[in-house]
C-alpha positions, 0 to 999 in steps of 0.5 A: 210383699214389702214390710213397711215402716212409716216414720212420722205417720201422724203428719199431713203426708204421713197419715194419708200415705199410711192409709194408702199403703195399708190399702195397697199392701195390707194393714199387717204389712204397714207399721205406722210410727210417730214420736207421740200419740197425737193422731188417734185415727192412725193409732187405731187404724193398724199397727202403731209404734212410738219411734223417736226419729232422732234416736238410732236405737229407737228406729232400729228396734222397731225395724227388727221387731217388725222385720221391716225392709222398707222405710218411708221417712216423713218426720221433719220440721217444715219451712216456716216452723224451721225458721223459728227453731233452726237448730231443732230443724237441722237436728231433726231433719238430718239426724233422722235421715242419717239413721235410716241411711245407715240402717240401710247401709248396714243391711237392716233395710232394703229400700228407703223413701225420703222426701225432698222439697222445692225448698231445696232451690233458692232465689238464684234458681231459675223460677220458671220451669225450674230444671231437674239439674240447676243452681240450688242455694236455699235460704231457709234451714228447711231448704238447706236440710233438703239440699244437703239431704239430697247430696247424702242420698246420692252419696249413699246410693253410689258409695254403698248401694243404698236403694234410696228414692226421693221426690221434691214435693211442691206445696201439698193440698188436702182436705183430710189433714191440716198442714204442719207449718209450711209456707204453702199452708195458705192453700189449705187454710183458704178452703177451710176459711172460705167455708167457715168465715167466707173470708181469708187473710193471706200471709202471701201477696196476691200474685205469689205463684208457687207449684202445688199438688193435690194430696192424692197425686202426691201419694200416688207419686210416692208409691209409684216411684217406690214400685218402679224397677230400680233401673228406672230410677236414674236420679238418686238425689231427688226428682222434680215433681209438678202438677199445677202452679197458681197464686192466692188470687187464682185460688180465690177466684176459683173458690168464688165459683162455689162460694160467690160471697168469699173475700180474700185480703192480703197481709204478707208476713215472714213467709213471703220472703221464703215464698219469693225464694222458691220456683213458680213452676217446675220441669218434671220431665225426668220423672215423666220419662223415667217412671211414667209420672203424671198428675190427675188434679188441676186447680178446678178439679182440686177446688171442687173436691176440697169444697165438696169434702170440707162442706160435708165435714163442717156440716157434721160438726 
């Protein structure tokens, strides 16, 4: 049974991953950590520690205290926020990765999960069915940290034998947690606004197509790659991961099937340029063949789940 530390457990992906890992491995084997006491549900649901991902000693002390052998590093500054604070984004995203990789290299932990992103691609990348191995010239600080991070993960695996595993997340959609400053945030916000206001003003243009994924699929993929035999994980930079691709117009039309009076307007901001530099669809055949990845939620099924769950949530408020 692995002894797991989740760094950045209070975030959008980290919080849901924490619950799922505790369900799979038992609460006593999963330590959640973050830089502050912001997510009270996570704090109260099991073992919790304050850990500064940018402080090597802070991470090491927690690992030794709880006899951790597996680390999921979810702490990061995302794309839109990173463009506002580029140096802070670089320092957080890179320092935290180096600390965990070095702890693995030094034998304190056995296995590392680190997420990459479609932000690692760029405007020169083929946008349709983006290949696993292709041109990567990211134009955002977040994307640069992911592209560089992939190279370091592969380096540490080849040079030092570090068992690091990674997937390139597309946009992640969840009804349980709000997004954390990413360019794909509209695809979560739109459902909330549809129920509350019956209107949403999109910060992306109506035909901006991006790869997306329902949170349940993303969590399952994360655990699946970590459970895969080491020999099956043939790519140690990061795997392409895909489910569905759609535009703001597509998602609004699907919402109207549940809320006919819903209206959407468009007012693109600085995030449009970021979205325009990303792929429209992803080829994830390597993940499918190497460790049998597949998704469960298409746009219709995801929208039904989002509307159903959020209606229940707002009914209770």
